[in-house]
Structure formats: C-alpha cells, structure tokens
C-alpha positions in Angstrom: -93.4 154.7 -109.8 -93.3 153.0 -106.5 -95.1 154.3 -103.4 -94.1 153.3 -99.9 -97.0 152.5 -97.6 -96.9 155.1 -94.8 -96.4 153.4 -91.5 -97.4 155.1 -88.2 -94.5 154.9 -85.8 -94.7 153.0 -82.6 -95.4 155.5 -79.8 -95.7 153.1 -76.8 -94.3 149.8 -75.7 -96.7 147.8 -73.5 -94.7 145.1 -71.6 -96.5 142.1 -70.2 -94.4 140.1 -67.7 -94.5 136.4 -67.3 -92.5 133.2 -67.8 -92.5 131.4 -71.2 -93.5 127.7 -71.6 -96.3 125.4 -70.7 -94.9 124.8 -67.2 -95.7 128.4 -66.2 -99.0 128.8 -68.1 -101.8 130.0 -65.8 -99.5 130.7 -62.9 -99.8 133.8 -60.7 -96.6 135.2 -62.0 -98.1 135.1 -65.5 -100.9 137.6 -64.9 -99.1 139.9 -67.3 -99.1 137.3 -70.1 -102.8 136.5 -69.4 -103.6 140.2 -69.8 -101.7 140.4 -73.1 -103.5 137.4 -74.5 -106.9 138.9 -73.5 -106.1 142.3 -75.1 -104.8 140.5 -78.3 -108.0 138.5 -78.5 -110.1 141.7 -78.0 -108.4 143.5 -80.9 -108.0 140.5 -83.2 -104.2 140.3 -83.0 -101.8 137.5 -82.5 -98.7 138.0 -80.3 -96.5 135.7 -82.3 -93.7 137.7 -84.0 -90.3 136.9 -82.5 -88.3 140.1 -81.9 -86.2 141.6 -79.1 -86.1 138.1 -77.3 -89.9 138.4 -77.0 -93.2 137.6 -78.7 -94.6 140.8 -80.1 -97.5 142.3 -82.0 -98.3 145.8 -83.1 -101.8 147.0 -82.2 -103.7 150.3 -82.2 -104.8 151.2 -78.7 -106.0 154.5 -77.5 -105.4 156.0 -80.9 -101.7 155.0 -80.8 -99.5 152.4 -82.4 -98.4 150.2 -79.5 -95.9 147.4 -79.5 -97.1 144.5 -77.3 -94.1 142.8 -75.8 -94.1 139.4 -73.9 -90.4 138.9 -73.0 -89.3 135.2 -73.4 -86.2 135.7 -71.3 -87.9 134.5 -68.0 -89.1 137.0 -65.5 -85.8 137.9 -63.8 -84.2 139.0 -67.2 -87.1 140.9 -68.7 -85.2 144.2 -68.8 -82.9 143.0 -71.7 -85.9 142.6 -73.9 -87.4 145.9 -73.0 -84.1 147.7 -73.5 -83.7 146.3 -77.0 -87.2 147.4 -78.0 -86.7 150.9 -76.5 -83.4 151.3 -78.4 -84.9 150.1 -81.7 -87.9 152.4 -81.6 -85.9 155.3 -79.9 -88.6 155.6 -77.1 -87.9 157.1 -73.7 -88.7 155.1 -70.5 -91.9 157.1 -69.9 -93.4 155.6 -73.1 -93.0 152.1 -71.7 -95.9 150.7 -69.6 -95.5 147.4 -67.7 -98.2 145.0 -66.7 -97.2 142.5 -63.9 -98.6 140.4 -61.0 -98.6 141.7 -57.4 -98.8 139.5 -54.4 -99.5 142.4 -52.1 -102.8 143.1 -53.8 -105.8 140.8 -53.3 -106.9 138.8 -56.4 -109.3 140.9 -58.4 -107.7 144.3 -57.6 -105.3 146.3 -59.8 -103.0 149.2 -58.9 -101.7 151.8 -61.3 -98.6 153.8 -60.6 -97.0 156.6 -62.6 -93.5 155.4 -61.4 -92.0 153.7 -58.4 -89.8 151.0 -57.0 -89.9 147.3 -57.9 -91.7 146.5 -54.7 -89.9 143.2 -54.5 -90.9 142.1 -58.1 -87.9 140.7 -59.9 -89.2 141.5 -63.4 -89.7 145.1 -62.5 -86.3 145.2 -60.7 -84.6 144.0 -63.9 -86.3 146.6 -66.1 -85.4 149.4 -63.6 -81.8 148.2 -63.5 -81.4 147.8 -67.3 -83.6 150.6 -68.8 -82.6 153.6 -66.8 -84.7 153.9 -63.7 -88.1 153.8 -62.2 -89.8 156.4 -64.4 -92.3 154.3 -66.2 -96.0 153.7 -65.5 -97.1 150.2 -64.4 -100.3 148.3 -63.9 -100.1 145.7 -61.2 -102.6 142.8 -61.1 -103.4 141.4 -57.7 -102.8 137.6 -57.3 -103.1 137.6 -53.5 -100.6 136.4 -50.9 -100.2 132.9 -49.5 -102.5 132.1 -46.6 -99.9 130.3 -44.4 -96.8 132.2 -43.3 -94.5 129.2 -44.0 -95.4 129.2 -47.7 -92.4 130.0 -49.9 -93.1 133.1 -52.1 -91.4 131.7 -55.2 -93.5 128.5 -54.9 -96.6 130.7 -54.5 -96.1 132.9 -57.6 -95.2 129.9 -59.7 -98.2 127.9 -58.6 -101.2 127.4 -60.9 -104.3 129.4 -60.4 -107.4 127.5 -59.5 -110.3 127.7 -62.0 -112.1 130.3 -59.8 -108.8 132.3 -59.5 -108.2 132.1 -63.2 -111.7 133.6 -63.9 -111.0 136.3 -61.3 -107.6 137.1 -62.9 -109.2 137.1 -66.4 -111.8 139.6 -65.2 -109.1 141.7 -63.6 -107.1 141.6 -66.8 -110.0 143.2 -68.6 -109.8 146.1 -66.1 -106.0 146.2 -66.6 -106.6 146.5 -70.4 -109.0 149.4 -69.9 -106.4 151.1 -67.6 -103.7 150.5 -70.1 -105.7 152.2 -72.8 -106.2 155.3 -70.6 -102.5 155.4 -69.8 -101.6 155.3 -73.5 -104.1 158.2 -74.1 -102.1 160.2 -71.5 -105.0 159.9 -69.0 -103.1 158.1 -66.2 -104.8 160.3 -63.5 -108.2 159.1 -64.7 -107.0 155.5 -64.8 -105.7 155.8 -61.2 -108.9 157.4 -60.0 -111.1 154.8 -61.7 -109.2 151.6 -61.0 -106.9 152.0 -57.9 
C-alpha cells in the first residue's frame, strides 16, 4: 500500500520585488530581493526553484505555508509572475503580500499598508494592473531620495548602495521580515502600529 505524504497547501504568496542579475545586485531597487535573501537565511531556505518566471521557495512563516517569490521578469513586469502564482495556488489578491523599495521613505524606515496605490512604483503598478487591483498588503522599505534635485530617479533607484546604506537596508529588511510574519498571522494592525 502506498501512502501520499500530506502536503500543507500554500496559504500566502510573499512577493519580493527587484531586478535579476549581477548588474542590479545591492541597488536601491533591490531592497525586496535583499529582504527575501535575509528571510531565507534566517529560516534555512534557498530561493532557487524556478517557477512562475521567478525564483521561489516554500517556507513556514507565522504558522503558514508561504511561497516566497522573486520575479525574474524585471521590475516593470513583476505582475505576470505574481498572476501565474496566484492562479496556480488559487489564492485571492488579499493573500499576496509585496515587499518593495520606497524612495519617499528615509533609509532605515518601513511602511506597511493594507492596500493602496502604486505610489509611482512600477513594480507595484504592474501587479495592480495584472492581478486585479490594489487590495493587497505591502511592506515598503525606505531607500531615501536623491539629495540633488537634478538627479534622475531611475538612475537613483538603480544605483548601488554604499556599505553603510547596505547595512542600514539589511537592518531594515529584518524589521520588514518581522512585519511580514505579523501580516501572515493576520495581525496587520499590530504590524502597522509597531513598524510604521
């Protein structure tokens, strides 16, 4: 007689935004990827399974089975990857949580929202457009704004973090990971009170 190993279904998708490849490693726009790697290291996982045009891993977080998703489609097309994963696991949009960078927040800060607009972020904009609206929680990691007004925003978010900034973003990513766990435990109000 054969017994099938019971598998706990995926109940959340945690999406970490960034751009793939060495060229974009440790850039401001990759704060989401940095957070994913820190969480994976904490729980002893490797985000290396290729699925849904993304690198993925399944972890237990907040007592739930969570799919970690690092889209490899480049930032502006992240929604395609998220949509595929949602369809496959038959999950509604409110069971998707997105971690991204935010230039309107000083480095070291995070902001949690239950839902909302893209706020000028192209990755969030694509997810909103392709996945059915703004009704998903998000954790935004501050990477600061350029100090001179003539600085091109695209150049800013794609620029490398300094060693000090990298340490600050890594510390902030740990806060984002804790917030993410609370969101997955359906304690978003607590997460907002604690981290916003």
